[in-house]
N, C-alpha and C positions, 0 to 999 in steps of 0.2 A: 505493499499499500504505500502511497506518495505521501511524504510529509508536507502538509499543506503551509505550515509556517516557512518551510525553506522556498516554496514557489512563490510565496507573498514577498519575501525578501530579495528578491531579484531586482537589482536597480533599474530604473527606467531611464531611458535616454532623453535628453533635452531635445524638443523639436526645433530642427534648424529652418532658419527662415532664408537661408542661402538659395539664391536662385538657381535652378539647375541641380540640385541635391536633394535627397529625401532618405529616410531610414525606413528599414523593414526589419521586424523582428520574426524570426523563425525559431519557435522552440526558445533555448537560452541565449541564442546568439542574434545579436544586433548587428545589421549589415548597413553601412553608410555608403550610398550610391551616389555618385556624382554624374551628371549628365551634360554632355557637351553637343551643341548644335553649330553648324558652321554658318557664318554669315554670308558666304557666298554660294551656298547650295540652292539649286533651283528644284530640288526634289523635296516634297512635302514630308511629314512624319509617315503620313498614312501611304504615300507612294513607295516609301523605304521599306516599310512593314510587309505591304503587298508584294515589293520584288523580292525580298527576303524569304517568304513562303513560297513564293513561285519557285525560285532557284533551288529551295531544298526540295520541294516536291518533284521538280524534274530531275535533280540530281539522283533521287531514291535513298539519300543518306540520312534520313531523318531520325529522331530519336527512337521511333517504333521499330527501325529497321536496324538498330544497333544490337 
């Protein structure tokens, strides 16, 4: 059985107000993720995601096939 006092005592991370950064907690690990976008790019975020998904599907090397 899990010790509930230990779970409640895990420190929380202060929320970042920095543009392009966020934190994500998975289990007891907190990840700080920085995001950068090019000022000169002509591709939108939606276009980029669709291109990445399309390229992965065409290559047949997706996570399911590993």
